[in-house]
C-alpha positions in Angstrom: 78.1 -96.7 18.4 78.9 -100.4 18.6 76.4 -103.3 18.3 76.2 -103.2 22.1 73.9 -100.2 21.7 70.4 -99.7 20.2 69.5 -96.2 18.9 66.1 -95.0 20.1 64.1 -91.9 19.0 63.5 -89.6 21.9 59.6 -89.7 21.7 59.7 -93.5 21.9 62.0 -93.5 24.9 59.8 -90.9 26.6 56.6 -92.8 26.1 58.1 -96.1 27.4 59.5 -94.5 30.5 56.2 -92.8 31.3 54.2 -96.0 30.7 56.7 -98.0 32.9 56.4 -95.6 35.8 52.7 -95.5 35.5 52.5 -99.3 35.7 54.7 -99.0 38.9 52.0 -96.8 40.5 53.4 -93.3 39.8 50.8 -90.6 39.4 50.6 -88.9 36.0 52.4 -85.9 37.4 55.1 -88.0 39.0 55.6 -90.0 35.8 55.9 -86.7 33.8 58.5 -85.3 36.1 60.7 -88.4 36.4 60.4 -89.1 32.6 61.6 -85.7 31.8 64.6 -86.1 34.1 65.6 -89.5 32.8 65.2 -88.4 29.2 67.3 -85.3 29.9 70.0 -87.5 31.4 69.9 -89.7 28.3 70.2 -86.7 26.0 73.0 -85.0 27.9 75.2 -87.7 29.2 77.4 -90.7 28.2 75.4 -93.9 28.6 78.2 -95.3 30.8 77.2 -92.8 33.5 74.0 -94.7 33.8 71.7 -91.9 34.8 69.0 -92.5 32.2 66.7 -95.4 31.5 68.9 -97.6 33.6 67.3 -96.1 36.7 64.0 -97.8 35.9 65.5 -101.1 37.2 66.3 -99.5 40.6 62.8 -97.8 40.7 61.1 -101.1 40.0 63.0 -102.9 42.8 62.5 -100.1 45.3 58.8 -99.5 44.7 58.3 -103.3 45.1 60.3 -103.4 48.4 58.8 -100.2 49.8 61.9 -98.1 49.5 60.1 -95.7 47.1 56.5 -94.8 47.8 54.5 -93.6 44.7 52.2 -90.6 45.4 54.0 -90.1 48.8 52.3 -87.5 51.0 55.3 -85.1 51.1 55.2 -82.7 54.0 56.6 -79.2 54.6 58.0 -79.4 58.1 59.6 -76.0 58.1 58.6 -73.0 56.0 60.2 -69.6 56.6 60.8 -66.4 54.5 63.9 -67.6 52.7 64.1 -71.3 53.6 62.0 -74.4 53.9 62.4 -78.1 54.7 60.5 -80.9 52.9 60.1 -84.4 54.3 59.7 -86.5 51.1 58.4 -89.5 53.1 60.3 -92.0 50.8 58.8 -90.5 47.6 60.5 -90.3 44.2 63.7 -88.2 44.5 63.1 -86.4 41.2 59.7 -85.3 42.4 60.9 -84.2 45.9 63.8 -82.2 44.4 61.6 -80.5 41.9 59.1 -79.4 44.6 62.0 -78.1 46.6 63.5 -76.1 43.8 60.1 -74.7 42.8 59.6 -73.5 46.4 63.1 -72.0 46.4 62.4 -70.2 43.1 59.1 -68.7 44.5 60.9 -67.5 47.7 63.8 -66.1 45.8 61.5 -64.0 43.6 60.3 -62.3 46.7 63.5 -62.2 48.9 66.3 -62.5 46.4 67.9 -65.7 47.8 66.3 -68.9 49.1 67.4 -72.4 50.2 65.1 -75.4 50.5 66.2 -78.7 52.0 64.8 -82.2 51.6 65.1 -85.2 53.9 63.8 -88.8 53.7 64.2 -88.8 49.9 65.7 -91.0 47.2 68.2 -90.6 44.3 67.2 -87.3 42.8 68.7 -87.9 39.3 71.2 -85.5 37.7 71.9 -82.4 39.7 72.1 -80.1 36.7 68.5 -80.9 35.8 67.2 -79.3 38.9 69.5 -76.3 38.7 68.5 -75.8 35.1 64.9 -75.5 36.2 65.8 -72.3 38.0 67.8 -70.9 35.1 64.8 -71.5 32.8 63.0 -69.0 34.9 65.8 -66.4 34.9 67.3 -67.4 38.3 70.7 -68.9 39.2 70.0 -72.4 40.5 72.2 -74.6 42.7 71.3 -78.2 43.6 73.2 -80.7 45.7 72.6 -84.1 47.3 74.4 -86.6 49.4 74.9 -90.2 48.2 76.1 -93.6 49.2 79.6 -93.8 50.7 82.0 -94.4 47.7 84.6 -91.7 48.2 87.7 -92.2 50.3 88.7 -89.1 52.4 92.2 -88.1 51.6 94.7 -90.3 53.4 92.4 -93.4 53.6 91.3 -96.2 51.4 87.9 -96.6 53.1 84.8 -95.2 51.4 83.1 -92.8 53.8 81.6 -90.0 51.8 79.5 -89.9 48.6 80.0 -88.6 45.1 77.7 -85.8 46.5 77.1 -84.1 43.2 76.4 -80.4 42.5 74.4 -78.7 39.7 74.8 -75.0 39.2 73.0 -73.2 36.3 73.3 -69.5 35.3 70.8 -68.0 32.9 71.9 -66.3 29.7 70.0 -63.9 27.5 69.2 -65.6 24.2 71.6 -68.5 24.8 71.8 -71.9 26.5 72.4 -71.4 30.3 75.8 -72.2 31.8 75.3 -75.5 33.5 77.9 -77.1 35.8 76.9 -80.6 36.6 79.6 -82.6 38.5 80.2 -85.3 41.0 82.8 -84.5 43.7 84.7 -87.7 42.7 86.8 -87.8 39.6 84.4 -90.3 38.1 81.8 -92.8 39.2 81.4 -96.6 39.4 79.0 -96.5 36.4 81.7 -95.3 34.0 84.2 -97.8 35.6 81.8 -100.7 34.9 81.3 -99.4 31.3 85.1 -99.4 30.7 85.5 -102.8 32.4 82.8 -104.3 30.1 84.5 -102.7 27.1 88.0 -104.0 28.2 89.4 -100.5 28.5 91.6 -98.8 31.0 90.7 -95.8 33.2 92.8 -92.9 34.3 94.9 -93.6 37.5 93.1 -90.8 39.5 89.7 -92.4 39.4 89.7 -95.0 42.2 91.7 -97.2 44.5 91.9 -100.9 44.8 90.6 -102.3 48.1 94.1 -102.3 49.6 94.6 -98.6 48.7 96.6 -98.8 45.4 96.0 -96.5 42.4 95.3 -98.4 39.3 94.2 -98.0 35.7 92.2 -101.3 35.8 88.5 -100.6 36.5 88.0 -104.3 37.3 90.6 -104.1 40.0 89.1 -101.0 41.5 85.4 -101.8 41.4 85.4 -103.0 44.9 87.6 -100.1 46.1 86.9 -96.5 46.9 86.5 -93.6 44.5 89.0 -90.7 44.6 87.8 -87.1 45.1 88.4 -84.3 42.5 91.4 -82.3 43.3 92.4 -84.7 46.1 91.9 -83.0 49.5 89.8 -80.2 47.9 87.2 -82.6 46.6 87.2 -84.5 49.9 86.5 -81.2 51.7 83.7 -80.2 49.3 82.1 -83.6 49.8 82.3 -83.4 53.5 80.7 -79.9 53.5 78.0 -81.1 51.1 77.1 -83.9 53.4 76.8 -81.5 56.3 74.4 -79.2 54.2 72.3 -82.0 52.7 72.5 -84.8 55.3 73.3 -83.4 58.7 71.4 -80.1 58.4 68.2 -81.6 56.9 67.9 -84.4 59.4 68.6 -87.0 56.6 71.1 -89.8 56.9 74.8 -89.0 56.1 78.3 -90.5 55.7 78.3 -94.2 55.8 74.6 -94.5 56.7 72.9 -92.9 53.7 72.0 -95.1 50.7 72.8 -98.3 52.6 69.4 -99.9 53.3 67.5 -100.5 50.1 64.2 -100.0 51.8 65.2 -96.7 53.4 67.8 -94.6 51.7 66.9 -91.3 53.5 68.8 -89.1 51.1 69.1 -85.4 51.8 69.1 -82.6 49.2 69.5 -78.8 49.1 68.1 -76.5 46.5 69.3 -72.9 46.2 67.8 -70.2 44.0 69.3 -66.7 43.5 67.6 -63.8 41.7 70.2 -61.7 40.0 67.9 -58.8 40.3 68.5 -58.8 44.1 71.9 -57.4 43.2 71.7 -55.8 39.7 69.2 -54.7 37.1 68.5 -57.6 34.7 70.0 -55.9 31.6 73.2 -55.1 33.5 73.5 -58.7 34.8 73.0 -60.1 31.3 75.6 -57.8 29.8 78.2 -58.6 32.4 77.6 -62.4 32.1 78.1 -62.1 28.3 81.3 -60.0 28.8 82.8 -62.7 31.0 81.7 -65.4 28.6 83.4 -63.5 25.8 86.6 -63.3 27.8 86.6 -67.0 28.6 85.6 -68.4 25.2 88.0 -66.1 23.3 91.0 -67.4 25.2 93.5 -68.8 22.7 93.2 -72.6 22.7 96.2 -74.9 23.1 94.8 -77.0 20.3 93.1 -75.0 17.6 90.7 -77.9 17.0 89.5 -77.8 20.6 88.3 -74.2 21.4 87.4 -73.2 25.0 83.8 -74.1 25.8 81.5 -73.3 28.6 80.2 -75.8 31.2 77.2 -77.5 29.8 78.0 -76.6 26.2 79.0 -80.1 25.3 75.8 -81.5 26.9 73.5 -79.1 25.0 75.3 -80.0 21.7 74.9 -83.7 22.5 71.2 -83.1 23.2 70.6 -81.5 19.8 72.4 -84.3 18.1 70.5 -87.0 19.8 67.1 -85.3 19.3 67.9 -85.6 15.6 69.8 -89.0 15.4 68.4 -90.9 18.4 69.6 -91.8 21.9 72.0 -94.7 22.4 70.8 -97.4 24.9 72.9 -100.3 26.1 71.4 -103.6 25.0 72.4 -105.2 28.3 70.1 -102.7 30.1 67.3 -103.2 27.6 67.4 -107.0 28.1 66.8 -106.4 31.9 64.0 -104.0 31.2 62.3 -106.3 28.7 61.6 -108.8 31.4 60.4 -106.1 33.8 58.2 -104.6 31.1 56.6 -108.0 30.5 55.9 -108.3 34.2 54.2 -104.9 34.2 52.4 -105.5 30.9 54.0 -102.5 29.4 54.7 -102.4 25.6 58.5 -102.8 25.0 59.4 -100.9 21.8 63.1 -101.8 21.6 65.2 -104.5 20.0 67.3 -105.9 22.8 
């Protein structure tokens, strides 16, 4: 890592995030949930994706302006055998999503499959974190959310739909789960800003300039729209995701969601599936491992880059960072230093 990064031990980062959230007014349980999500993002992902400690800056602003309500009195407005709907009442997105996934898990244990929606929420963090929660308990988890309009539908240069990420996690017996965590755009503005600051180019299928041209310059495209994965396929997936998470929950959608800083009204969906609704557990485990063996034994094009499973890189990164420390951008730390001073929270980093 370059001098633009500081390396932080995981326990130090965890303690700072928790103290910061507590000073903002989060309850102890809320702080624990959000801290675990942000630390997981910092362990799994590239810092340029800006899903870790960077989110504290947004949380500070939105708690102060009323966009996020600590200790919100979340309300179950529908609750049926295999489904439910939670009104988060502007609470923390990580907390709302976790409550929804836990309700889906409980229902799926009884009925095999359950889907739980959330409305009136906020940014829920990384989708794979919530899906992983189900896999930790032996279920297949699927989480999705809508997001601010950054994606251009195929054939346009106007941003109408969100990155609308998915997280899907499949449990494995005695091994890390398979975790697919992906946005429905080829990349996000966070990585574009990272490359722009570093003076690097981006692939030409990431984004458009405001006038609709493809470019490898992140600076030229920062004010333009993002491109969907697989062109019209990603566009279609994003549209359907917005129907499931925004339209169907009663949350905002399309060009309306994530626009007003004091009222994002994000929608989520959490799906939990018990494999035992279809197969005995031992048979399911054996069949998953047989498929994993077929996939990972496929001869690689480059012998130095064997075929890996979704999530395998992130789990390896996590193990490495637990040992060697987590990279944090100094630019972010400088912003947080001032906020920590305002909140009278100890700032343990060298910015």
